[in-house]
C-alpha positions in Angstrom: -3.4 28.5 20.8 -0.3 28.6 19.1 -0.3 28.8 15.2 1.6 25.6 14.1 -0.7 23.5 16.8 -3.6 25.2 14.0 -1.7 23.4 11.4 -0.7 20.0 13.5 -4.9 19.2 13.9 -5.3 20.5 10.0 -3.2 17.5 9.1 -3.9 15.1 11.8 -3.0 14.2 15.0 -1.9 10.5 14.4 0.0 8.9 11.8 -3.3 7.0 10.7 -5.4 10.0 10.1 -2.3 11.4 8.3 -2.3 8.7 6.0 -6.4 8.6 6.1 -5.9 12.2 4.5 -3.8 10.6 0.9 -6.8 8.7 0.2 -8.0 8.5 -3.3 -4.7 9.8 -4.4 -1.6 8.8 -5.4 1.1 7.1 -3.1 4.3 5.5 -3.5 5.0 2.5 -1.3 8.5 1.3 -0.5 8.9 -2.1 0.5 11.7 -4.0 2.3 13.1 -6.2 -0.8 14.2 -2.0 -2.2 11.3 -2.2 -4.8 8.2 0.6 -4.4 5.0 -0.1 -5.2 3.3 3.5 -6.7 -0.7 3.6 -6.8 -4.1 5.2 -5.8 -4.7 4.7 -2.0 -8.4 3.4 -1.7 -7.8 1.7 1.9 -6.0 0.6 4.9 -5.9 -0.6 7.9 -4.4 -0.4 11.9 -1.9 -2.6 10.5 -1.4 -0.4 7.6 -2.2 -3.0 5.2 -2.3 -0.9 1.8 -4.9 -1.3 -0.9 -3.7 0.4 -4.5 -5.5 0.6 -8.0 -3.5 1.4 -11.0 -0.7 0.4 -9.3 3.2 -0.9 -10.2 6.0 -2.2 -9.2 8.9 -0.1 -9.6 12.3 -1.9 -9.4 16.1 -0.8 -10.0 15.2 -1.4 -14.0 11.4 -2.2 -14.7 8.0 -1.3 -13.9 5.4 -3.5 -14.4 1.7 -2.6 -14.0 -0.2 -4.5 -11.6 -3.7 -3.0 -11.5 -5.4 -3.8 -8.2 -2.8 -4.6 -5.3 -3.2 -5.3 -1.6 0.3 -4.6 0.3 1.2 -6.4 3.5 1.6 -3.5 6.2 4.5 -5.1 7.6 6.0 -5.0 4.2 6.4 -1.5 3.9 9.3 0.6 5.6 7.7 4.4 4.3 5.1 5.2 2.7 4.6 9.2 0.8 2.4 11.1 -1.6 3.5 10.5 -5.1 4.3 13.9 -7.3 
């Protein structure tokens, strides 16, 4: 077996597996509205509806703390781990 195959399996072979590995960690959601929502990933479903805790919306000029939030999956452009 090739080494890259082992690395692929450890990260998960499907996008939902990769997202699942970020559970409990801070993530950034880039929305269609161009805002970014940053928070701790608590849960998600097959439609990529995302539940975040300690969330904040980061606009072009402001940041608003919103606490716990459910973001509808079809409003998300991309998801990334937060630094």
